[in-house]
N, C-alpha and C positions, 0 to 999 in steps of 0.2 A: 546445598538445598536453596530453593528460592525463599527469601525472607518474607514471612507473612506480614501483611499490612492491610488494614481496612480503612478506607477513606472515601468520602464523597466528593473529593476535589483532586483531580488528576489532569495532567496535560492531555489534551485531545486534539486530533487533527482530522481533516476531511479530504477525501479524494474526489475530484471531478475529472471528466473527460471533455475535450474540446468539441462543442457542437459544430455541425457542418453549415448551419444556416443562421441568418440574423435572428429569425424567430426563435431558434433554439438557444441562441445566446441570451436573448431577452428573458426566456423562461428560466435559464440557468441563473441569471442575476437575481431573479425573484427568490430562488432557492438559496442563493448565497446570502441574501439579507437575513433570512430566517436562521441559518446556521451561524452567521457571523455574530448573532446575539449571544452566542455561547463563548465568545472571545477565544476561539481556538488558537493553538500554537501556530498553525499554518493551514493553508489549503494547498494540496498538491494537485498537479495537472499532468495527466498521462500523455505519453508520447507514442504515436502509432508505430507499428512494426516497420523497421527500416527507415524511420523518420518520416513516415507518410503523413503525419499531422504536424510536422515541424513548425510551419508558419502559424497555424492555428494555436498550437500549444504556446509558442512564444508570445503571441499577441494576448492570449488569455492570461498568461502569467503576468505580463506587464500591466494589463488592465486591473487585475485583482490586486496585485501588489501595491498599485497606486492608491487603493482604497484604504490602506492602513494596516490590514492584517497580512503578514508575509505570505507570499505565494512561492511554492517550491516546484520547479519544473522536474518532471521525469526526463531522463536522458538515457537512451539505449544506444549501444555501439554497433550491434550487428548490422551490416549493410551500409555503414557510414564510414567517413574518412577522417583522418587526423585533422585535415585542413577545415572541413566543414564543421566538425564538432568544436574546434578551437574558436572559430568565428562566432559560433553560438554562445560558447562560454564567455568570450570577451564581452558580448552584449550583456549577458547576465551579470557579470562582475561590474561592468560600467554603470548598470542601472540599480545596483544595490541588492541584487539577489544573493542571499547568503547560504542557501541550502540547495542541494541537488539530490534527487533520488536517482541513484546510479545503477543502471541495469544492463544486462546482456541484451535482452530483447529477443524478438522473434523475426525471422525472415518474412518480408511481406509476401503475400500469396501471388502466384503467377508472375514472379520476377526471376528471370533466369540469370541475369548479369548484374550482380551487386558487388559493392566494395567488400573486401575481406581483410581490412587492416586490423580489425579487432576480432577476437573470437570469444572472449570471456569477460565477465564483469570486472574481475580483478585487474584486467589489463586497462580498462577504462578508469578505474580508481587510481591506478599507478600513473596513467597519463595525466589525469587532472592534478594529482599531487606534484608531479614533475614540473608542470607548467604554471600552477597557481598556488603551490604551497598550501597554506592553511586558509586561503581566501574563502573556501567553501566548507561547510559541514556536509559530508557525504553520507547519504543514507542508502543502504543496500537491502536487497531482498533476503529473506530467510524462509526456510520451508520445514516447519515442525513435522509434517507428514512425509517429508522427503521429496525433492524435486523429481518430477516424472521422468526425467532423462538420466537421473543418477543411477549408477550401478547398484548401490545399496546405501543404507543410512550413514555408514562410516565414510564412504566416499563423498557423500553430500556434505557431511560435516567438515571434511578436509577442504572442500571447495569453498565453503563458507569462511573457514579460517583464513584462506588465501586472501579473501576480500578484506577481512579485518586487518591482516598483516600488511596489506597494501595501503591502508590508511582510512578505512571506513570508520565513521564516527558513531553510527547507530544503524539499526536494522528495523525493518517492518516485515512482519510475517505474511505469508499467504494466509488467506482466511481458513478457519478450521472450526469444528463444532465439538471437539473433544479436548477439554482443558488438560487432560493427562498428556496429550501429545506436546502441548506447549511447555508444560512443566518439565517433562523428560528432556526436551530439546534444550531448554535453558540450563538444566543441570549438566547435560553432556557438554555444553559450551563452557560452562564454568570449570569443568574438569580439564578442559583443553586450555585454560587460561584466558578464555574470551570473556571480557568484562564490559563490552559496549552495551548500552541499553537496547533491548529487543522488544519492540512495541508490537503487541498482537494486532493483526489486521482483522477487523470485524465486518462481516457481510450480513446485513439484515436479510431475513427470509420473507419474500413477498410473492414469489412465483416459482412453482416447482419446476416447470419446464426449463426456464432460464437458468435456475440454479443448477439443475442437473447438467445442462450443456456447459456452463462455466466450469463446473467441477471436473467434467471429463477432460476439458482442455488443460486445466492447470494442475490436475492431480490431487485436488482437495477431496477428502472423503466425507460423504454424507452418511453418518451412522445409520445402520439398518433400521433402527426403531424410528428415527426421524423420517427416513425415506418412506416407511410404511404409513406413518401418520399423514405425511404430505399427500400420498396417494389417496388416503381416505377423504381428504378435503379437496381433491382436484376439481370438483364441481361446485365448491363452496368457497369462493375467494375470500370472503370476510372471515370465515372460520380458519382458513389457511393462514391468513395474515395474523390473526390473534394467536394461533399456535406458534407461528414463527417468532412473534414478539416475545412470547413466554420463553421459548427455547434460547433465544439470543440473550435475553435479559439474565436468565439463570447462568448462562455461560460467562457473561461479563461479571456477574456477582462472584462467581468462583475465581475468575482471574484476578479480581481485586484482592481477594484474600491471599493470593500467591505473591503479592508485592510487585505487580507489573509497573513499569515506568510511565505508562499512559496507554491511550487507545488511539488507533487509526481506523477511521470508518470509511469503508468503500460505499459511497452514497449512490452510485449510478445516476448522479445528477438529480436525485430526489431527496428532499429534506425530511419528509414526514416519517418514514420508517426509523431513521436515525434519531430524530427528535423524540419519538416515543420511547426508544430505548433509553435515552438520556434522562427523560422524565421518570421512567420506572426506576432508574438507578439513583435518582436524585443527585445526578452527577453534574458538577460544574467544572470549568477549566481552571487549572492551577496557574495558568500563565498570568 
């Protein structure tokens, strides 16, 4: 069982994606300042399918890391090569980056000829451990509601265990809105002898259409009662945001009682929704 614990002080982290323009970067830095006031454990920076944001991800990681709060690059292996990933990892190691979010990733759209030296995230974890030992803390993905490509829940758990056995240090979950799914997943992991910390990924609710699209792509479930309420508010943006804030706040409150190791927030480069959740929770970083 997950050990219950109630606290208003937990490790927190925030996720950004690399903007495409200088204007976008300037806007992101304004959001960074607001979130940095919470002294997060780190800011993670996403990596586009097949490394399509490689240079922008690397530059944003280095820029944010230089500001004092650790930056953690995402690194996916699908469509990439041993040589190119090692060059990138060398750069990160030499500039003091200590953590990597280690992912399989998705194939970029409309690309017919891509490298196929890696197929699964556990292979990337193994590759990094073979070449860099314990130089990096490796954070992998977890799917409480089952990866959309998995045959079934047990097959998905076996795949997750492969990543852990390859050398994963911690995991961040896909977002979810049913705390029972997280609790069940952690319990099943413990039964398999998996003891790494599993951080719930939290997605604020601010837009029904975008959330529905994201959820279809990643396999996250929007509970029917939430879906119906969001439809009620589709022409009332302020009411939808207020409802979404209540839903996610209550989810986080429940997760805290389950003894979670911390929270990882998918900010979508916006600080306000996440800050409101943190304020509701009276939550501060334990870092």
